[in-house]
Every structure is written in C-alpha cells, then in structure tokens.
N, CA and C atoms of all chains as a GROMACS GRO file, in nm:
protein
  624
    1MET      N    1  11.551  10.398   8.164
    1MET     CA    2  11.499  10.428   8.339
    1MET      C    3  11.460  10.594   8.298
    2GLY      N    4  11.381  10.593   8.339
    2GLY     CA    5  11.285  10.752   8.354
    2GLY      C    6  11.376  10.868   8.455
    3LYS      N    7  11.336  10.982   8.421
    3LYS     CA    8  11.354  11.057   8.517
    3LYS      C    9  11.329  11.066   8.651
    4ALA      N   10  11.412  11.081   8.754
    4ALA     CA   11  11.372  11.031   8.936
    4ALA      C   12  11.279  11.161   8.921
    5PRO      N   13  11.168  11.172   8.978
    5PRO     CA   14  11.127  11.299   9.025
    5PRO      C   15  11.184  11.346   9.180
    6PRO      N   16  11.211  11.512   9.118
    6PRO     CA   17  11.253  11.575   9.239
    6PRO      C   18  11.209  11.597   9.370
    7ILE      N   19  11.204  11.484   9.399
    7ILE     CA   20  11.141  11.435   9.503
    7ILE      C   21  11.191  11.310   9.625
    8ALA      N   22  11.263  11.345   9.743
    8ALA     CA   23  11.369  11.314   9.828
    8ALA      C   24  11.238  11.215   9.925
    9ASN      N   25  11.313  11.069  10.011
    9ASN     CA   26  11.169  11.051  10.114
    9ASN      C   27  11.317  11.029  10.200
   10ARG      N   28  11.267  11.036  10.349
   10ARG     CA   29  11.281  10.936  10.387
   10ARG      C   30  11.232  10.860  10.446
   11VAL      N   31  11.139  10.743  10.380
   11VAL     CA   32  11.046  10.600  10.439
   11VAL      C   33  11.149  10.574  10.512
   12ARG      N   34  11.247  10.495  10.492
   12ARG     CA   35  11.340  10.376  10.445
   12ARG      C   36  11.375  10.366  10.632
   13GLU      N   37  11.483  10.546  10.652
   13GLU     CA   38  11.454  10.534  10.780
   13GLU      C   39  11.366  10.617  10.915
   14LEU      N   40  11.262  10.588  10.848
   14LEU     CA   41  11.168  10.645  10.967
   14LEU      C   42  11.120  10.505  11.007
   15ARG      N   43  11.118  10.440  10.889
   15ARG     CA   44  11.094  10.308  10.884
   15ARG      C   45  11.228  10.265  11.010
   16GLU      N   46  11.255  10.225  10.994
   16GLU     CA   47  11.433  10.114  11.060
   16GLU      C   48  11.375  10.186  11.183
   17ALA      N   49  11.418  10.356  11.247
   17ALA     CA   50  11.408  10.388  11.300
   17ALA      C   51  11.265  10.373  11.388
   18ALA      N   52  11.143  10.339  11.363
   18ALA     CA   53  11.010  10.324  11.402
   18ALA      C   54  11.035  10.233  11.484
   19GLY      N   55  11.186  10.122  11.432
   19GLY     CA   56  11.142   9.961  11.496
   19GLY      C   57  11.124   9.865  11.425
   20GLY      N   58  11.240   9.950  11.288
   20GLY     CA   59  11.206   9.860  11.206
   20GLY      C   60  11.097   9.790  11.128
   21ILE      N   61  10.927   9.794  11.061
   21ILE     CA   62  10.934   9.801  11.020
   21ILE      C   63  10.888   9.773  10.901
   22SER      N   64  10.843   9.578  10.867
   22SER     CA   65  10.941   9.564  10.702
   22SER      C   66  10.824   9.679  10.557
   23GLN      N   67  10.905   9.648  10.482
   23GLN     CA   68  10.757   9.780  10.400
   23GLN      C   69  10.651   9.705  10.331
   24ALA      N   70  10.617   9.563  10.332
   24ALA     CA   71  10.493   9.446  10.395
   24ALA      C   72  10.462   9.565  10.473
   25GLU      N   73  10.510   9.549  10.519
   25GLU     CA   74  10.358   9.636  10.658
   25GLU      C   75  10.339   9.787  10.692
   26LEU      N   76  10.420   9.876  10.633
   26LEU     CA   77  10.355   9.950  10.611
   26LEU      C   78  10.335  10.044  10.477
   27GLY      N   79  10.276   9.888  10.368
   27GLY     CA   80  10.246   9.886  10.265
   27GLY      C   81  10.089   9.912  10.301
   28ARG      N   82  10.066   9.755  10.344
   28ARG     CA   83   9.918   9.787  10.406
   28ARG      C   84   9.918   9.818  10.478
   29VAL      N   85   9.930   9.949  10.558
   29VAL     CA   86   9.915  10.035  10.630
   29VAL      C   87   9.864  10.114  10.586
   30VAL      N   88   9.931  10.189  10.518
   30VAL     CA   89   9.886  10.254  10.452
   30VAL      C   90   9.842  10.307  10.272
   31GLY      N   91   9.773  10.140  10.257
   31GLY     CA   92   9.700  10.140  10.165
   31GLY      C   93   9.812  10.078   9.998
   32VAL      N   94   9.917  10.080  10.037
   32VAL     CA   95   9.986  10.005   9.834
   32VAL      C   96  10.026   9.869   9.866
   33THR      N   97  10.116   9.860   9.779
   33THR     CA   98  10.193   9.659   9.769
   33THR      C   99  10.341   9.711   9.815
   34ARG      N  100  10.414   9.617   9.852
   34ARG     CA  101  10.476   9.616   9.865
   34ARG      C  102  10.653   9.671   9.827
   35GLN      N  103  10.585   9.669   9.668
   35GLN     CA  104  10.730   9.698   9.549
   35GLN      C  105  10.672   9.841   9.527
   36THR      N  106  10.531   9.930   9.605
   36THR     CA  107  10.500  10.050   9.582
   36THR      C  108  10.591  10.103   9.657
   37VAL      N  109  10.576  10.054   9.864
   37VAL     CA  110  10.701  10.128   9.918
   37VAL      C  111  10.849  10.110   9.908
   38ILE      N  112  10.878   9.981   9.827
   38ILE     CA  113  11.013   9.996   9.772
   38ILE      C  114  11.090  10.080   9.663
   39ALA      N  115  10.934  10.121   9.562
   39ALA     CA  116  10.943  10.229   9.419
   39ALA      C  117  10.975  10.382   9.508
   40ILE      N  118  10.926  10.358   9.624
   40ILE     CA  119  10.858  10.503   9.678
   40ILE      C  120  11.077  10.560   9.782
   41GLU      N  121  11.098  10.461   9.808
   41GLU     CA  122  11.213  10.468   9.921
   41GLU      C  123  11.343  10.444   9.791
   42GLN      N  124  11.315  10.414   9.718
   42GLN     CA  125  11.459  10.383   9.583
   42GLN      C  126  11.442  10.517   9.484
   43ASN      N  127  11.274  10.627   9.541
   43ASN     CA  128  11.336  10.753   9.417
   43ASN      C  129  11.288  10.649   9.313
   44ARG      N  130  11.231  10.572   9.274
   44ARG     CA  131  11.159  10.605   9.197
   44ARG      C  132  10.999  10.611   9.106
   45TYR      N  133  10.956  10.628   9.254
   45TYR     CA  134  10.774  10.730   9.202
   45TYR      C  135  10.673  10.753   9.318
   46SER      N  136  10.689  10.829   9.305
   46SER     CA  137  10.612  10.979   9.356
   46SER      C  138  10.439  10.921   9.431
   47PRO      N  139  10.457  10.874   9.519
   47PRO     CA  140  10.319  10.838   9.594
   47PRO      C  141  10.239  10.920   9.547
   48SER      N  142  10.044  10.930   9.544
   48SER     CA  143  10.038  11.034   9.575
   48SER      C  144   9.980  11.136   9.726
   49LEU      N  145   9.918  11.172   9.697
   49LEU     CA  146   9.913  11.306   9.838
   49LEU      C  147   9.875  11.217   9.948
   50GLU      N  148   9.734  11.132   9.905
   50GLU     CA  149   9.687  11.112  10.032
   50GLU      C  150   9.733  10.960  10.087
   51THR      N  151   9.897  10.899  10.018
   51THR     CA  152   9.922  10.884  10.101
   51THR      C  153  10.005  10.835  10.128
   52ALA      N  154  10.119  10.984  10.054
   52ALA     CA  155  10.217  11.022  10.122
   52ALA      C  156  10.214  11.100  10.237
   53PHE      N  157  10.038  11.127  10.290
   53PHE     CA  158   9.991  11.180  10.439
   53PHE      C  159  10.001  11.107  10.525
   54ARG      N  160   9.957  10.947  10.433
   54ARG     CA  161   9.910  10.872  10.497
   54ARG      C  162  10.041  10.760  10.640
   55ILE      N  163  10.128  10.770  10.496
   55ILE     CA  164  10.240  10.735  10.545
   55ILE      C  165  10.339  10.880  10.623
   56ALA      N  166  10.334  10.931  10.654
   56ALA     CA  167  10.364  11.100  10.738
   56ALA      C  168  10.308  11.077  10.849
   57ARG      N  169  10.225  11.061  10.864
   57ARG     CA  170  10.056  11.079  11.001
   57ARG      C  171  10.101  10.876  11.033
   58HIS      N  172  10.105  10.789  11.007
   58HIS     CA  173  10.142  10.642  11.060
   58HIS      C  174  10.324  10.653  11.105
   59PHE      N  175  10.386  10.755  11.090
   59PHE     CA  176  10.512  10.796  11.190
   59PHE      C  177  10.540  10.908  11.226
   60GLY      N  178  10.397  10.949  11.282
   60GLY     CA  179  10.390  11.073  11.368
   60GLY      C  180  10.458  11.136  11.310
   61VAL      N  181  10.523  11.199  11.237
   61VAL     CA  182  10.579  11.347  11.064
   61VAL      C  183  10.439  11.448  11.088
   62GLY      N  184  10.544  11.518  11.033
   62GLY     CA  185  10.487  11.636  10.956
   62GLY      C  186  10.548  11.585  10.788
   63LEU      N  187  10.458  11.625  10.724
   63LEU     CA  188  10.461  11.540  10.490
   63LEU      C  189  10.647  11.597  10.508
   64GLU      N  190  10.696  11.713  10.559
   64GLU     CA  191  10.782  11.736  10.491
   64GLU      C  192  10.995  11.661  10.564
   65GLU      N  193  10.882  11.638  10.613
   65GLU     CA  194  11.022  11.535  10.734
   65GLU      C  195  11.006  11.439  10.670
   66VAL      N  196  10.909  11.398  10.578
   66VAL     CA  197  10.926  11.232  10.518
   66VAL      C  198  10.993  11.292  10.354
   67PHE      N  199  10.892  11.413  10.290
   67PHE     CA  200  10.896  11.356  10.155
   67PHE      C  201  10.985  11.560  10.158
   68VAL      N  202  11.120  11.566  10.058
   68VAL     CA  203  11.183  11.710  10.050
   68VAL      C  204  11.144  11.706   9.874
   69TRP      N  205  11.116  11.850   9.869
   69TRP     CA  206  11.067  11.866   9.739
   69TRP      C  207  11.258  11.884   9.718
   70LEU      N  208  11.298  11.848   9.527
   70LEU     CA  209  11.462  11.916   9.506
   70LEU      C  210  11.443  11.973   9.425
   71GLY      N  211  11.379  12.022   9.321
   71GLY     CA  212  11.407  12.064   9.248
   71GLY      C  213  11.433  12.233   9.272
   72ASP      N  214  11.394  12.313   9.130
   72ASP     CA  215  11.409  12.450   9.160
   72ASP      C  216  11.241  12.519   9.249
   73MET      N  217  10.964   8.998   9.286
   73MET     CA  218  10.846   9.055   9.143
   73MET      C  219  10.707   9.060   9.218
   74SER      N  220  10.554   9.148   9.183
   74SER     CA  221  10.484   9.070   9.274
   74SER      C  222  10.431   9.088   9.104
   75PHE      N  223  10.262   9.020   9.214
   75PHE     CA  224  10.179   8.899   9.074
   75PHE      C  225  10.093   9.007   8.988
   76ARG      N  226  10.087   9.100   9.004
   76ARG     CA  227  10.039   9.188   8.832
   76ARG      C  228  10.168   9.204   8.762
   77GLU      N  229  10.322   9.170   8.756
   77GLU     CA  230  10.421   9.219   8.676
   77GLU      C  231  10.460   9.018   8.660
   78LYS      N  232  10.420   8.979   8.740
   78LYS     CA  233  10.371   8.789   8.660
   78LYS      C  234  10.320   8.809   8.576
   79ILE      N  235  10.176   8.760   8.559
   79ILE     CA  236  10.086   8.791   8.499
   79ILE      C  237  10.100   8.867   8.379
   80ALA      N  238  10.183   8.992   8.358
   80ALA     CA  239  10.153   9.033   8.266
   80ALA      C  240  10.310   9.016   8.193
   81TRP      N  241  10.418   8.878   8.227
   81TRP     CA  242  10.475   8.815   8.203
   81TRP      C  243  10.421   8.686   8.110
   82LEU      N  244  10.323   8.631   8.129
   82LEU     CA  245  10.244   8.500   8.121
   82LEU      C  246  10.211   8.628   8.011
   83MET      N  247  10.087   8.668   8.002
   83MET     CA  248  10.040   8.654   7.925
   83MET      C  249  10.172   8.765   7.782
   84LEU      N  250  10.230   8.801   7.838
   84LEU     CA  251  10.358   8.794   7.749
   84LEU      C  252  10.384   8.719   7.644
   85VAL      N  253  10.440   8.653   7.791
   85VAL     CA  254  10.466   8.525   7.656
   85VAL      C  255  10.367   8.405   7.578
   86LEU      N  256  10.259   8.439   7.653
   86LEU     CA  257  10.096   8.345   7.580
   86LEU      C  258  10.108   8.418   7.400
   87LEU      N  259  10.141   8.504   7.409
   87LEU     CA  260  10.050   8.635   7.384
   87LEU      C  261  10.212   8.604   7.233
   88GLY      N  262  10.317   8.630   7.258
   88GLY     CA  263  10.420   8.622   7.154
   88GLY      C  264  10.453   8.486   7.130
   89GLY      N  265  10.378   8.369   7.204
   89GLY     CA  266  10.403   8.234   7.144
   89GLY      C  267  10.335   8.215   6.991
   90ALA      N  268  10.133   8.238   7.078
   90ALA     CA  269  10.038   8.248   6.992
   90ALA      C  270  10.074   8.340   6.850
   91ALA      N  271  10.130   8.506   6.865
   91ALA     CA  272  10.178   8.563   6.794
   91ALA      C  273  10.284   8.485   6.629
   92LEU      N  274  10.306   8.342   6.662
   92LEU     CA  275  10.478   8.324   6.593
   92LEU      C  276  10.422   8.170   6.582
   93TRP      N  277  10.332   8.143   6.607
   93TRP     CA  278  10.230   8.015   6.561
   93TRP      C  279  10.084   8.078   6.441
   94TYR      N  280  10.029   8.221   6.469
   94TYR     CA  281  10.034   8.241   6.340
   94TYR      C  282  10.099   8.286   6.220
   95LEU      N  283  10.185   8.326   6.298
   95LEU     CA  284  10.276   8.351   6.152
   95LEU      C  285  10.307   8.291   6.072
   96ALA      N  286  10.373   8.166   6.157
   96ALA     CA  287  10.383   8.063   6.113
   96ALA      C  288  10.288   7.968   6.076
   97VAL      N  289  10.189   7.943   6.026
   97VAL     CA  290  10.146   7.854   5.967
   97VAL      C  291  10.054   7.992   5.826
   98LEU      N  292  10.031   8.075   5.870
   98LEU     CA  293  10.003   8.230   5.756
   98LEU      C  294  10.158   8.200   5.668
   99HIS      N  295  10.286   8.192   5.693
   99HIS     CA  296  10.419   8.188   5.662
   99HIS      C  297  10.428   8.078   5.522
  100GLY      N  298  10.336   7.976   5.568
  100GLY     CA  299  10.331   7.835   5.528
  100GLY      C  300  10.214   7.825   5.417
  101LEU      N  301  10.125   7.962   5.386
  101LEU     CA  302  10.020   7.870   5.353
  101LEU      C  303  10.095   7.973   5.202
  102GLY      N  304  10.093   8.103   5.239
  102GLY     CA  305  10.154   8.190   5.168
  102GLY      C  306  10.058   8.387   5.188
  103GLY      N  307  10.173   8.488   5.127
  103GLY     CA  308  10.170   8.598   5.240
  103GLY      C  309  10.004   8.638   5.192
  104GLY      N  310   9.933   8.588   5.003
  104GLY     CA  311   9.845   8.683   4.981
  104GLY      C  312   9.727   8.563   5.062
  105ALA      N  313   9.664   8.494   5.180
  105ALA     CA  314   9.650   8.321   5.182
  105ALA      C  315   9.526   8.446   5.288
  106PRO      N  316   9.341   8.345   5.222
  106PRO     CA  317   9.304   8.389   5.309
  106PRO      C  318   9.335   8.370   5.502
  107PRO      N  319   9.245   8.482   5.555
  107PRO     CA  320   9.307   8.427   5.693
  107PRO      C  321   9.241   8.250   5.727
  108ALA      N  322   9.337   8.204   5.786
  108ALA     CA  323   9.320   8.118   5.843
  108ALA      C  324   9.269   8.018   6.006
  109ILE      N  325   9.077   8.045   5.939
  109ILE     CA  326   9.014   8.067   6.063
  109ILE      C  327   9.052   7.969   6.138
  110GLY      N  328   9.070   7.856   6.055
  110GLY     CA  329   9.095   7.725   6.195
  110GLY      C  330   9.177   7.744   6.267
  111THR      N  331   9.280   7.821   6.206
  111THR     CA  332   9.426   7.801   6.354
  111THR      C  333   9.386   7.925   6.398
  112LEU      N  334   9.319   8.060   6.383
  112LEU     CA  335   9.263   8.186   6.508
  112LEU      C  336   9.217   8.158   6.548
  113LEU      N  337   9.133   8.042   6.576
  113LEU     CA  338   8.983   7.953   6.681
  113LEU      C  339   9.086   7.902   6.763
  114GLN      N  340   9.225   7.781   6.741
  114GLN     CA  341   9.333   7.731   6.799
  114GLN      C  342   9.358   7.889   6.850
  115VAL      N  343   9.458   7.957   6.841
  115VAL     CA  344   9.555   8.045   6.868
  115VAL      C  345   9.432   8.096   7.003
  116ALA      N  346   9.274   8.151   6.977
  116ALA     CA  347   9.272   8.215   7.065
  116ALA      C  348   9.218   8.126   7.134
  117GLY      N  349   9.175   7.998   7.191
  117GLY     CA  350   9.144   7.866   7.277
  117GLY      C  351   9.313   7.809   7.358
  118VAL      N  352   9.386   7.808   7.324
  118VAL     CA  353   9.529   7.836   7.295
  118VAL      C  354   9.495   7.934   7.463
  119LEU      N  355   9.490   8.032   7.354
  119LEU     CA  356   9.560   8.155   7.443
  119LEU      C  357   9.529   8.123   7.591
  120THR      N  358   9.371   8.161   7.594
  120THR     CA  359   9.298   8.178   7.638
  120THR      C  360   9.247   8.031   7.783
  121ILE      N  361   9.200   7.980   7.744
  121ILE     CA  362   9.314   7.800   7.855
  121ILE      C  363   9.481   7.787   7.906
  122GLY      N  364   9.540   7.896   7.838
  122GLY     CA  365   9.708   7.939   7.918
  122GLY      C  366   9.639   8.012   7.999
  123SER      N  367   9.558   8.132   7.948
  123SER     CA  368   9.601   8.306   8.102
  123SER      C  369   9.518   8.199   8.185
  124ILE      N  370   9.412   8.172   8.127
  124ILE     CA  371   9.319   8.124   8.317
  124ILE      C  372   9.399   7.949   8.384
  125ILE      N  373   9.495   7.898   8.270
  125ILE     CA  374   9.544   7.843   8.421
  125ILE      C  375   9.678   7.923   8.498
  126GLY      N  376   9.722   7.958   8.323
  126GLY     CA  377   9.833   8.060   8.390
  126GLY      C  378   9.812   8.145   8.519
  127SER      N  379   9.607   8.183   8.564
  127SER     CA  380   9.672   8.338   8.647
  127SER      C  381   9.631   8.261   8.774
  128ALA      N  382   9.526   8.117   8.799
  128ALA     CA  383   9.461   8.032   8.863
  128ALA      C  384   9.630   7.973   8.929
  129VAL      N  385   9.744   7.952   8.822
  129VAL     CA  386   9.828   7.841   8.986
  129VAL      C  387   9.893   8.047   9.021
  130LEU      N  388   9.896   8.140   8.940
  130LEU     CA  389   9.947   8.272   9.000
  130LEU      C  390   9.918   8.309   9.170
  131ALA      N  391   9.808   8.286   9.091
  131ALA     CA  392   9.699   8.342   9.234
  131ALA      C  393   9.703   8.203   9.341
  132ILE      N  394   9.769   8.136   9.354
  132ILE     CA  395   9.765   7.952   9.404
  132ILE      C  396   9.823   7.975   9.450
  133LEU      N  397   9.974   8.078   9.385
  133LEU     CA  398  10.055   8.072   9.462
  133LEU      C  399  10.109   8.184   9.531
  134ALA      N  400  10.080   8.323   9.502
  134ALA     CA  401  10.027   8.473   9.631
  134ALA      C  402   9.936   8.531   9.592
  135ARG      N  403   9.835   8.488   9.696
  135ARG     CA  404   9.647   8.432   9.769
  135ARG      C  405   9.643   8.580   9.774
  136ASP      N  406   9.741   8.651   9.928
  136ASP     CA  407   9.718   8.689   9.932
  136ASP      C  408   9.697   8.832   9.787
  137GLU      N  409   9.830   8.895   9.693
  137GLU     CA  410   9.894   8.967   9.658
  137GLU      C  411   9.748   8.982   9.527
  138ALA      N  412   9.668   8.843   9.531
  138ALA     CA  413   9.583   8.804   9.400
  138ALA      C  414   9.417   8.856   9.452
  139GLN      N  415   9.432   8.903   9.552
  139GLN     CA  416   9.321   8.902   9.563
  139GLN      C  417   9.271   9.054   9.578
  140ALA      N  418   9.406   9.073   9.662
  140ALA     CA  419   9.393   9.273   9.691
  140ALA      C  420   9.403   9.345   9.534
  141PRO      N  421   9.328   9.422   9.596
  141PRO     CA  422   9.326   9.535   9.477
  141PRO      C  423   9.431   9.588   9.425
  142ALA      N  424   9.370   9.700   9.281
  142ALA     CA  425   9.523   9.726   9.266
  142ALA      C  426   9.573   9.862   9.342
  143ASP      N  427   9.649   9.851   9.397
  143ASP     CA  428   9.717   9.979   9.363
  143ASP      C  429   9.740  10.133   9.336
  144GLU      N  430   9.805  10.230   9.408
  144GLU     CA  431   9.765  10.309   9.304
  144GLU      C  432   9.865  10.341   9.174
  145ARG      N  433  10.007  10.221   9.188
  145ARG     CA  434  10.130  10.277   9.072
  145ARG      C  435  10.110  10.174   9.081
  146GLU      N  436   9.984  10.078   9.054
  146GLU     CA  437   9.936   9.959   8.968
  146GLU      C  438   9.904   9.979   8.890
  147ARG      N  439   9.725  10.103   8.892
  147ARG     CA  440   9.645  10.130   8.827
  147ARG      C  441   9.726  10.281   8.731
  148LEU      N  442   9.790  10.316   8.805
  148LEU     CA  443   9.832  10.447   8.688
  148LEU      C  444   9.953  10.363   8.606
  149VAL      N  445  10.026  10.246   8.563
  149VAL     CA  446  10.105  10.184   8.553
  149VAL      C  447  10.002  10.112   8.397
  150ALA      N  448   9.864  10.061   8.442
  150ALA     CA  449   9.766  10.016   8.375
  150ALA      C  450   9.672  10.101   8.246
  151LEU      N  451   9.677  10.199   8.314
  151LEU     CA  452   9.682  10.324   8.236
  151LEU      C  453   9.736  10.363   8.146
  152LYS      N  454   9.906  10.392   8.182
  152LYS     CA  455   9.999  10.470   8.073
  152LYS      C  456   9.996  10.350   7.940
  153ALA      N  457  10.020  10.226   8.018
  153ALA     CA  458  10.047  10.110   7.887
  153ALA      C  459   9.889  10.080   7.847
  154GLY      N  460   9.795  10.131   7.892
  154GLY     CA  461   9.698  10.112   7.832
  154GLY      C  462   9.641  10.247   7.671
  155ARG      N  463   9.730  10.344   7.790
  155ARG     CA  464   9.687  10.389   7.618
  155ARG      C  465   9.868  10.377   7.473
  156ALA      N  466   9.990  10.287   7.519
  156ALA     CA  467  10.068  10.257   7.444
  156ALA      C  468   9.987  10.219   7.342
  157ALA      N  469   9.889  10.144   7.435
  157ALA     CA  470   9.899   9.928   7.329
  157ALA      C  471   9.784  10.019   7.268
  158HIS      N  472   9.680  10.213   7.342
  158HIS     CA  473   9.586  10.146   7.235
  158HIS      C  474   9.597  10.295   7.099
  159LEU      N  475   9.766  10.354   7.147
  159LEU     CA  476   9.839  10.424   6.992
  159LEU      C  477   9.821  10.375   6.920
  160THR      N  478   9.946  10.236   6.985
  160THR     CA  479   9.998  10.121   6.934
  160THR      C  480   9.889  10.078   6.787
  161LEU      N  481   9.700  10.031   6.833
  161LEU     CA  482   9.604  10.043   6.690
  161LEU      C  483   9.632  10.128   6.656
  162ILE      N  484   9.579  10.252   6.676
  162ILE     CA  485   9.540  10.336   6.592
  162ILE      C  486   9.621  10.285   6.472
  163CYS      N  487   9.723  10.321   6.548
  163CYS     CA  488   9.842  10.288   6.414
  163CYS      C  489   9.828  10.224   6.284
  164GLY      N  490   9.816  10.073   6.379
  164GLY     CA  491   9.848   9.977   6.301
  164GLY      C  492   9.702   9.949   6.201
  165VAL      N  493   9.642   9.984   6.268
  165VAL     CA  494   9.471  10.009   6.182
  165VAL      C  495   9.428  10.144   6.087
  166LEU      N  496   9.501  10.181   6.120
  166LEU     CA  497   9.517  10.332   5.980
  166LEU      C  498   9.654  10.258   5.934
  167ALA      N  499   9.743  10.191   5.905
  167ALA     CA  500   9.826  10.165   5.890
  167ALA      C  501   9.796  10.015   5.783
  168ALA      N  502   9.694   9.991   5.770
  168ALA     CA  503   9.577   9.863   5.770
  168ALA      C  504   9.509   9.971   5.688
  169LEU      N  505   9.422  10.041   5.700
  169LEU     CA  506   9.313  10.110   5.582
  169LEU      C  507   9.398  10.169   5.433
  170GLY      N  508   9.523  10.190   5.558
  170GLY     CA  509   9.614  10.280   5.350
  170GLY      C  510   9.655  10.204   5.314
  171TRP      N  511   9.652  10.073   5.276
  171TRP     CA  512   9.719   9.939   5.274
  171TRP      C  513   9.572   9.907   5.214
  172PHE      N  514   9.498   9.903   5.254
  172PHE     CA  515   9.391   9.870   5.191
  172PHE      C  516   9.313  10.009   5.023
  173ALA      N  517   9.375  10.121   5.114
  173ALA     CA  518   9.328  10.217   4.995
  173ALA      C  519   9.400  10.204   4.890
  174LEU      N  520   9.508  10.165   4.906
  174LEU     CA  521   9.603  10.240   4.789
  174LEU      C  522   9.601  10.097   4.735
  175PHE      N  523   9.615   9.911   4.782
  175PHE     CA  524   9.599   9.790   4.702
  175PHE      C  525   9.467   9.780   4.688
  176GLY      N  526   9.423   9.759   4.771
  176GLY     CA  527   9.263   9.702   4.734
  176GLY      C  528   9.318   9.581   4.772
  177SER      N  529   9.393   9.506   4.922
  177SER     CA  530   9.348   9.417   4.840
  177SER      C  531   9.331   9.404   5.110
  178GLY      N  532   9.160   9.264   5.076
  178GLY     CA  533   9.141   9.284   5.169
  178GLY      C  534   9.125   9.180   5.240
  179LEU      N  535   9.307   9.101   5.216
  179LEU     CA  536   9.293   8.990   5.240
  179LEU      C  537   9.409   9.036   5.416
  180ARG      N  538   9.455   9.141   5.276
  180ARG     CA  539   9.610   9.198   5.344
  180ARG      C  540   9.524   9.310   5.491
  181LEU      N  541   9.423   9.321   5.440
  181LEU     CA  542   9.383   9.461   5.575
  181LEU      C  543   9.342   9.366   5.687
  182PHE      N  544   9.277   9.263   5.658
  182PHE     CA  545   9.273   9.190   5.786
  182PHE      C  546   9.405   9.066   5.845
  183HIS      N  547   9.454   9.040   5.797
  183HIS     CA  548   9.614   9.017   5.837
  183HIS      C  549   9.648   9.136   5.930
  184PHE      N  550   9.668   9.297   5.831
  184PHE     CA  551   9.725   9.370   5.906
  184PHE      C  552   9.607   9.397   6.103
  185VAL      N  553   9.556   9.379   6.085
  185VAL     CA  554   9.433   9.482   6.124
  185VAL      C  555   9.409   9.348   6.264
  186PHE      N  556   9.445   9.228   6.224
  186PHE     CA  557   9.422   9.087   6.358
  186PHE      C  558   9.601   9.097   6.443
  187ALA      N  559   9.733   9.149   6.321
  187ALA     CA  560   9.870   9.187   6.371
  187ALA      C  561   9.884   9.292   6.450
  188SER      N  562   9.781   9.441   6.462
  188SER     CA  563   9.801   9.471   6.480
  188SER      C  564   9.715   9.506   6.598
  189LEU      N  565   9.625   9.399   6.660
  189LEU     CA  566   9.537   9.378   6.784
  189LEU      C  567   9.653   9.314   6.812
  190ILE      N  568   9.761   9.178   6.812
  190ILE     CA  569   9.831   9.064   6.921
  190ILE      C  570   9.888   9.191   6.976
  191VAL      N  571   9.987   9.308   6.812
  191VAL     CA  572  10.080   9.379   6.877
  191VAL      C  573  10.058   9.461   6.988
  192ALA      N  574   9.974   9.491   6.986
  192ALA     CA  575   9.891   9.668   7.055
  192ALA      C  576   9.933   9.576   7.163
  193GLN      N  577   9.830   9.430   7.183
  193GLN     CA  578   9.827   9.432   7.368
  193GLN      C  579   9.922   9.379   7.449
  194THR      N  580  10.028   9.273   7.300
  194THR     CA  581  10.153   9.273   7.344
  194THR      C  582  10.262   9.377   7.388
  195VAL      N  583  10.272   9.484   7.328
  195VAL     CA  584  10.300   9.642   7.409
  195VAL      C  585  10.169   9.659   7.541
  196ASP      N  586  10.084   9.657   7.529
  196ASP     CA  587   9.981   9.641   7.636
  196ASP      C  588  10.116   9.612   7.813
  197TYR      N  589  10.114   9.416   7.767
  197TYR     CA  590  10.207   9.402   7.897
  197TYR      C  591  10.280   9.464   7.894
  198ALA      N  592  10.342   9.455   7.779
  198ALA     CA  593  10.539   9.491   7.750
  198ALA      C  594  10.538   9.593   7.835
  199ALA      N  595  10.419   9.716   7.845
  199ALA     CA  596  10.465   9.818   7.907
  199ALA      C  597  10.465   9.817   8.046
  200GLN      N  598  10.349   9.735   8.045
  200GLN     CA  599  10.333   9.700   8.223
  200GLN      C  600  10.424   9.682   8.274
  201VAL      N  601  10.514   9.565   8.239
  201VAL     CA  602  10.655   9.542   8.285
  201VAL      C  603  10.718   9.592   8.318
  202PHE      N  604  10.729   9.724   8.184
  202PHE     CA  605  10.837   9.771   8.208
  202PHE      C  606  10.863   9.929   8.294
  203LEU      N  607  10.693   9.943   8.362
  203LEU     CA  608  10.629  10.040   8.447
  203LEU      C  609  10.693   9.996   8.508
  204LEU      N  610  10.629   9.890   8.538
  204LEU     CA  611  10.658   9.829   8.688
  204LEU      C  612  10.725   9.836   8.771
  205ARG      N  613  10.916   9.797   8.655
  205ARG     CA  614  11.042   9.785   8.650
  205ARG      C  615  11.060   9.935   8.746
  206ARG      N  616  11.012   9.896   8.660
  206ARG     CA  617  11.059  10.131   8.682
  206ARG      C  618  11.026  10.248   8.766
  207GLY      N  619  10.887  10.152   8.812
  207GLY     CA  620  10.864  10.214   8.900
  207GLY      C  621  10.797  10.365   8.866
  208ALA      N  622  10.691  10.345   8.795
  208ALA     CA  623  10.547  10.390   8.665
  208ALA      C  624  10.626  10.592   8.684
   0.00000   0.00000   0.00000
C-alpha cells in the first residue's frame, strides 16, 4: 500500500452532519465517482484543489474546515 | 467495485488467457518456431470479441457508471498505469533488440516484441486495478 497523503479531512463527518447525504450523491454534486468519495474519506486519495473547493462549498464551509494539513 | 475496475479485471483475465494460449501453441511448436500467424489471428479475434461482449455486458449492468466520463482519480490512475506499461514495453523491446544484436535471431526478436506487447498491456490493467483499489 502507498503512503497516505499528509492531509486529513472531515468529509464523512460533514456528510453525516448534513443529513446523511450519500457518498454517491456527494460524488454526483462535486463531479467524482462514489469510489473517489470513499477514497477521499478513507484518506487514500487527495482530491484536486477544484474538487476540494467544490466539497467545501457544498457543505457551506471553508476549505480548512474540511481539509487539514498534517505534515511538517 | 467501480465500472472501470471491472473493465480492468475483464481485460486482465482476457489478456492472461490469450497469453497462455499463445505460449502453449508456441511451446508445442518449439522455442525457435516461426510466428504462428493463424494462432495470432485467433488470439486477436477472441481477445477483441471477448472484450466487446464483456464490456457490453458490464455496461448494461452499470449503465449510469458506464456513461459517466472518467473522474479526476480515474484519469490519474490511467496516466500512472499507462506510464508503467510504457516503461515495460520499452524494456521488452530493448531486450528484444539486444537479443537480436547478440544472436541475430529474427524469430526470437518477433516473439520477444510480441510478448512485450502482451506484458505491457497486462501491466497497464494490473496497475489500474492496484491503483483504483489503493486510491491512486
């Protein structure tokens, strides 16, 4: 398995807080597949800046409330 | 499992089967045998028809996913897998040319290059499966 990106995210938490929107629905809204949303939530994939912004805007929060840099 | 991963698995299985088939025919003919053109055409035909039918069945089973364009992660996976396949093909062709330069066997050159094509395509689909599962 590859090294996980040094970025944590609260996508699952925000998704559940937003009334339990499904991974497939979030993926459709931001333009990625359900599998990509799963990969993002499991921290196996870092989305592009555009997708990161789309996710944050969908939940009505700032980018740094969704994604947190864990590296040095 | 995503539609594209299913397609990659399908192609892996088909390519593996085709490679084994061709190798078995070659083995039966002896290592220095000329290219088995008839078998090559059969392998290419079965591979083509198998991939068309398999892809159509998978697309019918997951119509929405099949119609959707690849997303950013899937495009990245395809790029990385393609790069690995490209390197594999270059290594295989260089090995074939080296063999030809040393031993002058055109038949071996043909078989090396053909095998390199098959292996490179197999690496492409295997890398896609691996990266789609790992997360790219």
